[in-house]
C-alpha positions in Angstrom: 110.7 112.2 75.9 112.3 111.0 79.2 109.4 108.8 80.2 108.9 107.3 76.7 112.6 106.3 76.7 112.0 104.6 80.1 108.9 102.9 78.8 110.9 101.6 75.8 113.6 100.3 78.1 111.0 98.5 80.3 109.5 96.8 77.3 113.0 95.7 76.1 113.9 94.4 79.6 110.7 92.5 80.0 110.9 91.2 76.4 114.2 89.5 77.2 112.5 87.1 79.6 108.9 87.0 78.4 107.3 84.6 76.0 107.0 86.1 72.5 103.9 88.2 72.1 103.1 88.5 75.8 104.7 91.9 76.5 102.0 94.5 77.1 101.8 98.0 78.5 99.0 97.8 81.1 99.3 101.3 82.4 100.7 104.2 80.4 101.5 107.8 81.2 99.4 108.0 84.4 100.0 110.9 86.7 100.5 110.2 90.4 100.8 113.0 92.9 102.9 112.8 96.1 103.7 115.3 98.8 106.7 116.8 97.1 106.6 115.5 93.5 104.4 114.2 90.7 105.3 111.0 88.8 104.4 109.7 85.4 103.7 106.0 85.8 103.6 103.2 83.2 103.5 99.5 83.8 104.9 96.7 81.5 104.0 93.1 82.0 104.9 89.8 80.2 104.5 86.1 80.8 107.8 84.6 82.0 109.3 82.0 79.7 108.8 78.5 81.2 112.5 77.8 81.5 113.1 81.0 83.5 112.4 82.0 87.1 111.9 85.1 89.2 115.7 85.6 89.6 116.0 85.7 85.8 113.3 88.4 85.7 115.1 90.4 88.3 118.5 90.1 86.4 116.8 91.2 83.2 115.6 94.4 84.8 118.7 95.5 86.6 120.2 97.9 86.7 116.9 99.6 86.0 116.8 101.9 83.0 115.1 104.5 85.2 118.3 105.0 87.1 120.9 104.2 84.4 119.5 105.6 81.1 119.9 104.4 77.6 121.7 102.9 76.0 122.1 101.1 79.3 125.7 99.9 79.1 127.1 103.2 77.9 125.0 105.1 80.3 126.4 103.0 83.2 130.0 103.7 81.9 129.3 107.4 82.0 127.8 107.2 85.5 130.9 105.4 86.6 133.1 108.1 85.1 131.2 111.1 86.4 129.9 110.1 89.9 132.6 110.4 92.5 130.5 108.6 95.2 129.1 105.1 94.9 125.4 104.9 94.9 125.2 102.2 97.6 121.6 101.2 98.3 120.3 104.1 96.1 119.1 102.9 92.8 119.4 99.3 93.9 116.7 96.8 94.7 114.7 96.0 97.8 112.4 93.0 97.7 111.7 89.4 98.5 111.5 86.0 97.0 108.7 83.7 98.2 109.0 80.0 98.8 106.4 79.6 96.0 108.7 81.2 93.5 107.0 84.6 93.5 109.1 87.8 93.8 108.2 91.4 94.6 110.8 94.2 94.4 111.1 97.9 94.0 113.9 100.3 93.1 115.4 102.1 96.1 114.8 105.7 95.1 115.1 108.8 97.3 117.1 107.0 99.9 118.6 108.2 103.2 121.5 106.4 104.9 122.6 107.4 108.4 126.3 106.8 109.1 128.3 108.3 111.9 125.4 110.6 113.0 125.2 112.1 109.5 122.2 111.5 107.2 123.1 111.2 103.5 120.2 111.7 101.1 120.3 110.5 97.5 117.8 111.5 94.8 118.1 112.2 91.1 116.4 113.0 87.8 116.7 111.7 84.3 118.9 113.6 81.8 117.8 113.7 78.2 118.9 115.8 75.2 116.7 118.8 76.1 117.3 118.7 79.9 118.5 121.8 81.6 121.1 121.3 84.4 119.3 123.8 86.6 116.0 121.9 86.1 117.5 118.5 86.9 119.2 119.9 90.0 115.9 121.4 91.2 114.1 118.1 90.5 116.7 116.3 92.7 116.2 118.9 95.5 112.4 118.5 95.3 112.6 114.7 95.4 114.8 114.8 98.5 112.6 117.2 100.5 110.3 114.5 101.8 113.2 112.6 103.3 114.7 115.7 104.9 111.3 116.8 106.3 110.7 113.3 107.7 114.1 113.4 109.4 113.4 116.9 110.8 110.1 115.6 112.2 111.8 112.6 113.7 114.3 114.8 115.5 111.5 117.0 116.9 109.6 113.9 118.1 112.7 112.4 119.7 113.7 115.7 121.3 
C-alpha cells in the first residue's frame, strides 16, 4: 500500500509538468537489495512541457511524496506539528543543473551531519494506515545502520 501511494504521488507530480499523454511508469515494483535494507523501486517519466524547464520539474517534485506522504500539503502540516527537530539536509535535494539545461538530482535520504564533534543520523519510514509504530521504528534503525557502520569504520581507520 505504501509504495503504491508513492507511485501515485510520483505520477501526479510528473503529470503537473509533463505533456498530456506522456507520463509513463517505466519501472514498477522492482526489488533492489542493499547492505542493510531492501527497496521497492519504481520509475515515472514524462516529456516536459515546452514552456517549462528543469527548475519547473524540480519544483513539481518537491517536497517529494516519499518523504512527506499524501495528501502532500496536509502531511507536511502534520510533520511540522509532530517533528521537534528540523530535517535540515535530510529529505532535501542534492543535484546539479547543467549549462545545457539538463538536471540530475536525488533525495537526501539516510543522512549524517557532523556538528560539534557529534554525528546526527536521520532515516525514516513511511507511515500508512496499517503501519505499526514498532515496525516503522525498526525500519528507521535498519536504514541508519549503514551510516553508523561507515562512521565506526572511519574512526577505526583514522585511529
